[in-house]
C-alpha positions as CSV (number, residue, x, y, z in Angstrom):
1,M,12.2,11.4,11.6
2,T,13.8,10.9,8.2
3,T,11.5,9.7,5.5
4,K,12.7,6.7,3.4
5,S,11.2,5.7,0.1
6,A,9.5,2.3,-0.1
7,A,11.0,-0.5,-2.0
8,A,8.3,-1.7,-4.4
9,T,8.6,-4.7,-6.6
10,V,6.2,-5.9,-9.3
11,D,5.2,-9.5,-9.1
12,Q,5.6,-10.6,-12.7
13,Q,3.5,-13.7,-12.0
14,V,0.4,-11.6,-12.7
15,A,0.9,-8.6,-15.0
16,N,-1.4,-8.4,-17.9
17,A,-4.0,-6.2,-19.6
18,R,-6.5,-6.7,-16.7
19,T,-4.5,-7.0,-13.6
20,R,-1.3,-5.5,-12.1
21,V,0.1,-6.9,-8.9
22,T,2.7,-5.0,-6.9
23,R,4.4,-6.1,-3.6
24,Y,5.4,-3.2,-1.3
25,R,8.0,-3.6,1.4
26,L,8.2,-0.6,3.8
27,A,10.9,-0.3,6.4
28,P,9.9,1.5,9.6
29,G,9.2,5.2,8.6
30,A,9.3,4.4,4.9
31,T,6.6,6.0,2.6
32,T,5.0,5.1,-0.7
33,G,5.1,8.8,-1.6
34,P,1.9,10.8,-2.4
35,H,-0.2,9.1,-5.1
36,R,-3.6,8.7,-6.6
37,H,-5.1,5.3,-7.4
38,G,-6.4,5.3,-11.0
39,Y,-8.0,1.9,-10.6
40,D,-10.0,-0.1,-8.2
41,Y,-7.7,-2.2,-6.0
42,V,-7.4,-4.8,-3.4
43,I,-4.7,-4.8,-0.6
44,V,-3.6,-8.2,0.7
45,P,-1.4,-7.7,3.9
46,V,1.5,-10.2,4.1
47,T,2.5,-8.9,7.6
48,S,0.5,-7.3,10.3
49,G,1.3,-3.7,11.3
50,R,0.3,-0.1,11.7
51,L,0.1,2.3,8.7
52,R,0.0,6.1,9.0
53,I,-2.0,7.6,6.2
54,R,-1.9,11.3,5.1
55,S,-4.7,12.6,2.8
56,A,-6.6,15.8,2.2
57,A,-8.9,14.8,5.1
58,G,-5.9,14.8,7.5
59,E,-3.9,12.0,9.1
60,S,-5.2,8.6,10.2
61,F,-3.9,5.2,11.1
62,A,-4.8,1.7,9.8
63,E,-4.1,-1.6,11.4
64,L,-3.2,-4.3,8.9
65,E,-3.8,-7.9,9.7
66,S,-1.9,-10.5,7.8
67,G,-4.1,-12.2,5.3
68,K,-7.1,-9.9,5.9
69,S,-7.7,-8.2,2.5
70,Y,-9.6,-5.0,1.8
71,F,-11.0,-3.3,-1.3
72,R,-10.8,0.4,-2.3
73,A,-12.4,2.2,-5.3
74,A,-10.4,4.2,-7.8
75,G,-9.7,7.8,-6.9
76,V,-8.1,7.4,-3.5
77,E,-5.4,10.1,-3.0
78,H,-3.0,9.6,-0.1
79,E,0.5,8.9,1.2
80,V,1.1,5.8,3.2
81,F,3.9,5.5,5.8
82,N,5.0,2.5,7.8
83,G,4.0,3.6,11.3
84,D,5.4,0.5,13.0
85,S,8.8,-0.6,14.3
86,H,9.2,-3.5,11.9
87,E,9.0,-4.0,8.1
88,I,5.5,-4.0,6.7
89,V,4.7,-6.0,3.5
90,F,1.5,-5.9,1.5
91,V,0.4,-6.8,-2.0
92,E,-1.6,-4.4,-4.1
93,V,-3.8,-5.9,-6.8
94,E,-5.0,-3.3,-9.3
95,L,-8.1,-4.2,-11.4
96,L,-7.5,-2.6,-14.8
97,P,-10.3,-1.8,-17.2
């Protein structure tokens, strides 16, 4: 499978000293690339779908449900892939210090 890069756009409606909001659109097989989260963050799925996640602990899968948000603490290191056959869209809200 060929890996594609994710198309990420920053939602300029909320971008200030305390909050950064980024919308990610991942085509089937697309990846965010390996990264580390420097801030606490909330994910808000726009579409439902299956993500494949690669981290130091190995590979896992996560089922996103449209509108069902979740929180993660700073320090998460992973690479996220669209593991589904359709585009997956989610919004990441970073909580800056």
